[in-house]
C-alpha positions as CSV (number, residue, x, y, z in Angstrom):
1,M,112.4,110.0,109.6
2,K,111.1,110.6,113.1
3,M,107.5,110.9,114.1
4,K,107.3,114.7,113.7
5,E,108.5,114.5,110.1
6,L,106.1,111.7,109.3
7,E,103.3,113.8,110.7
8,E,104.3,116.8,108.6
9,K,104.7,114.8,105.3
10,S,101.5,112.7,105.7
11,G,99.3,115.3,107.3
12,I,98.1,112.6,109.8
13,G,98.6,113.1,113.6
14,R,100.8,110.9,115.8
15,E,98.0,109.4,117.8
16,T,96.3,108.2,114.6
17,I,99.6,106.8,113.3
18,R,100.2,104.9,116.6
19,Y,96.6,103.6,116.4
20,Y,97.3,102.3,112.9
21,I,100.4,100.6,114.1
22,R,98.6,98.9,117.0
23,E,95.8,97.8,114.6
24,G,98.3,96.3,112.1
25,L,97.6,98.9,109.3
26,L,101.2,100.1,109.5
27,P,104.4,98.2,110.3
28,E,106.3,98.8,113.5
29,P,109.1,101.4,113.0
30,D,112.8,100.6,113.4
31,R,114.0,101.2,117.0
32,P,117.7,101.6,117.1
33,K,117.3,102.7,120.7
34,T,114.7,102.2,123.3
35,N,113.1,105.6,123.0
36,V,113.9,106.2,119.3
37,A,111.6,105.2,116.5
38,I,112.5,105.6,112.9
39,Y,109.9,105.7,110.1
40,S,110.5,105.1,106.4
41,D,109.1,106.1,103.0
42,D,107.1,102.9,103.2
43,H,105.2,104.2,106.2
44,L,104.5,107.4,104.3
45,R,103.2,105.4,101.3
46,R,101.0,103.2,103.4
47,L,99.5,106.3,105.1
48,D,98.7,107.8,101.7
49,L,97.1,104.4,100.7
50,I,95.0,104.3,103.7
51,R,93.8,107.8,103.4
52,T,92.9,107.3,99.7
53,L,91.0,104.1,100.5
54,Q,89.1,105.9,103.3
55,R,88.4,109.2,101.4
56,E,88.0,108.1,97.8
57,R,86.8,104.4,98.2
58,F,85.0,104.9,101.5
59,L,86.4,101.7,102.8
60,P,86.3,101.1,106.6
61,L,89.5,100.3,108.5
62,G,88.6,96.7,109.0
63,V,88.4,96.1,105.2
64,I,91.6,98.1,104.6
65,R,93.4,95.9,107.1
66,K,92.3,92.8,105.3
67,L,93.5,94.3,102.0
68,I,96.8,95.1,103.4
69,E,97.2,91.6,104.9
70,E,96.3,89.9,101.6
71,A,98.6,92.1,99.6
72,G,101.5,91.2,101.9
73,D,104.7,92.8,100.4
74,R,102.9,93.6,97.2
75,E,101.9,97.1,98.2
76,P,99.6,98.5,95.4
77,D,101.0,101.6,93.5
78,M,97.5,102.4,92.1
79,V,94.0,101.9,93.6
80,P,91.6,100.6,91.1
81,G,88.1,101.8,91.0
82,L,86.5,98.9,93.1
83,F,89.6,98.1,95.1
84,G,88.4,96.0,98.1
85,F,84.9,95.4,96.6
86,E,85.1,91.7,97.2
87,I,86.1,92.0,100.9
88,M,83.4,94.7,101.7
89,L,80.8,92.6,99.9
90,A,81.8,89.5,101.7
91,D,81.4,91.3,105.0
92,Q,78.0,92.6,104.1
93,L,76.8,89.2,102.9
94,G,78.1,87.5,106.1
95,A,80.5,85.4,104.0
96,A,83.6,86.8,105.6
97,S,84.5,85.7,108.8
98,T,83.5,87.4,111.9
99,R,82.2,83.9,112.8
100,S,84.8,81.4,114.2
101,P,86.2,78.7,112.0
102,V,84.9,75.2,112.5
103,E,87.0,72.1,113.3
104,I,86.2,69.5,110.6
105,D,86.3,66.6,112.9
106,K,83.5,68.2,115.0
107,L,81.7,69.1,111.8
108,S,81.9,65.5,110.6
109,E,80.5,64.2,113.9
110,E,77.7,66.8,114.1
111,S,76.6,66.8,110.5
112,G,77.0,63.0,109.8
113,M,79.2,63.8,106.8
114,P,82.0,61.3,106.7
115,M,85.4,62.7,107.0
116,D,86.7,61.1,103.8
117,E,83.8,62.9,101.9
118,I,84.7,66.3,103.5
119,L,88.3,65.9,102.4
120,R,87.3,65.0,98.9
121,I,85.1,68.0,98.8
122,A,88.2,70.0,99.9
123,E,90.4,68.3,97.2
124,A,87.8,69.3,94.6
125,G,88.4,73.1,95.6
126,M,84.8,73.5,97.0
127,I,85.9,74.3,100.5
128,T,89.3,75.4,101.9
129,L,91.1,73.7,104.8
130,S,93.3,75.6,107.0
131,R,95.1,75.1,110.3
132,S,94.0,76.8,113.6
133,P,96.6,78.2,116.2
134,A,95.9,75.1,118.2
135,G,96.9,72.9,115.2
136,K,93.4,71.7,114.3
137,T,92.2,71.4,110.7
138,V,89.4,74.0,110.3
139,I,87.2,75.5,107.6
140,S,85.3,78.8,107.5
141,A,81.8,79.1,108.8
142,Q,80.5,79.5,105.3
143,D,82.2,76.3,104.1
144,A,80.8,74.5,107.2
145,S,77.3,75.6,106.1
146,I,78.0,74.0,102.7
147,I,78.9,70.7,104.3
148,S,76.1,70.8,106.9
149,N,73.5,71.5,104.2
150,W,74.8,68.9,101.8
151,A,74.8,66.3,104.7
152,R,71.1,67.0,105.2
153,V,70.4,66.4,101.5
154,N,72.2,63.1,101.8
155,E,70.3,62.2,104.9
156,I,67.0,62.8,103.2
157,G,67.8,59.9,100.8
158,F,69.9,61.7,98.1
159,S,72.8,59.6,99.4
160,R,76.3,58.8,98.1
161,D,75.4,55.3,97.2
162,K,72.7,56.7,95.0
163,G,75.1,58.9,93.1
164,Y,74.7,62.1,95.2
165,G,78.3,62.3,96.3
166,V,81.2,64.6,95.5
167,D,80.9,64.3,91.7
168,Y,77.3,65.4,91.9
169,L,78.2,68.3,94.1
170,K,80.9,69.3,91.5
171,E,78.1,69.8,89.0
172,Y,76.5,72.2,91.5
173,N,79.8,74.0,91.8
174,A,80.3,74.1,88.1
175,L,76.9,75.8,87.6
176,A,77.6,78.2,90.5
177,E,80.9,79.2,88.8
178,T,79.1,79.8,85.4
179,L,76.5,81.9,87.0
180,A,79.1,83.9,89.0
181,E,81.0,84.6,85.8
182,M,77.9,85.8,84.1
183,D,76.9,88.1,87.0
184,V,80.4,89.5,87.6
185,T,81.0,90.2,83.9
186,A,77.6,91.9,83.4
187,F,78.1,94.0,86.6
188,Y,81.6,95.3,85.5
189,E,80.5,95.9,82.0
190,R,77.2,97.7,82.9
191,L,77.5,99.3,86.2
192,A,81.1,99.3,87.7
193,D,82.2,102.5,85.9
194,D,79.5,104.6,87.7
195,L,80.1,103.3,91.2
196,D,82.6,103.6,94.0
197,T,83.4,100.6,96.2
198,D,81.0,101.6,98.9
199,K,78.0,102.0,96.6
200,A,78.9,99.0,94.6
201,S,79.0,96.7,97.7
202,A,75.8,98.2,99.1
203,M,74.1,97.7,95.7
204,A,75.3,94.0,95.3
205,S,74.7,93.0,98.9
206,A,71.0,94.1,98.5
207,A,70.5,92.5,95.1
208,I,72.2,89.2,95.5
209,P,69.8,87.7,98.0
210,Q,66.9,88.8,95.8
211,S,68.5,87.3,92.8
212,L,69.0,84.1,94.6
213,E,65.2,84.0,95.5
214,V,64.4,84.6,91.8
215,F,66.8,81.8,90.7
216,G,65.3,79.5,93.4
217,H,61.8,80.0,92.0
218,L,63.0,79.6,88.4
219,R,64.6,76.3,89.4
220,I,61.5,75.1,91.1
221,K,59.4,75.9,88.0
222,A,62.0,74.1,85.8
223,I,62.1,71.0,88.0
224,L,58.3,70.8,88.0
225,R,58.1,71.2,84.2
226,K,60.8,68.5,83.7
227,I,58.9,66.1,86.0
228,A,55.7,66.8,84.1
229,E,57.6,66.2,80.8
230,R,59.0,62.9,82.0
231,N,55.4,61.8,83.2
232,A,53.9,62.8,79.9
233,E,56.6,60.8,78.0
234,A,56.0,57.8,80.2
235,L,52.2,58.0,79.7
236,E,52.6,58.3,76.0
237,E,54.8,55.2,75.9
238,D,52.4,53.3,78.1
239,T,49.3,54.1,75.9
240,S,51.2,53.3,72.7
241,Q,51.9,49.8,73.9
242,P,49.4,47.1,72.6
243,R,47.2,45.8,75.3
244,K,47.3,42.0,76.0
245,T,43.9,40.3,75.7
246,A,42.8,37.4,77.9
């Protein structure tokens, strides 16, 4: 079909359609001749999807573009209730990447984390390596923060040779996965049915930093309690030992 027919069937104007093509939301049409553009039913389905995600799920175009890019050839036939939730939430939490990726060789040099340790952390699935257009190995800004902060922990004295290496970090990651499973399951069972994507992401992005604060305080209390218990046990053992007389 030509542009005029696509406009009529979709109810979307040609300037908007052209904008979507420029922004990567729609594929380029077939061009059998220089000044002829032919659109298919795929263009019509994609336009319907974009409109649904905008009007019913309140997703901004930037999020819709990411969803389309991730879907690839697997164009969704249905739009689930919280379609795009994870992408919008990542944007709002600053976990998605408006920030530039970080080259791991520079990160290793700046953080002091040995390259072999960074690669082992990647092999364990805690960070993701990718390749930049320039052919450099890079990680996301969020993953770079994980490495930089763990490198500081090591520098303080909690070092690899004392057992605070990748295996210990894996324990942290396992706890994070367990908590995430608990949080996501509870959210979908208790709240998801009453929320659209926009409200769900706004609610979650506001609550997550607060819940991290709560967890941080609970962890501090637990650490102090465990230290006190260890000291009490040591004191009890010490007082129970018979004293040597001169």
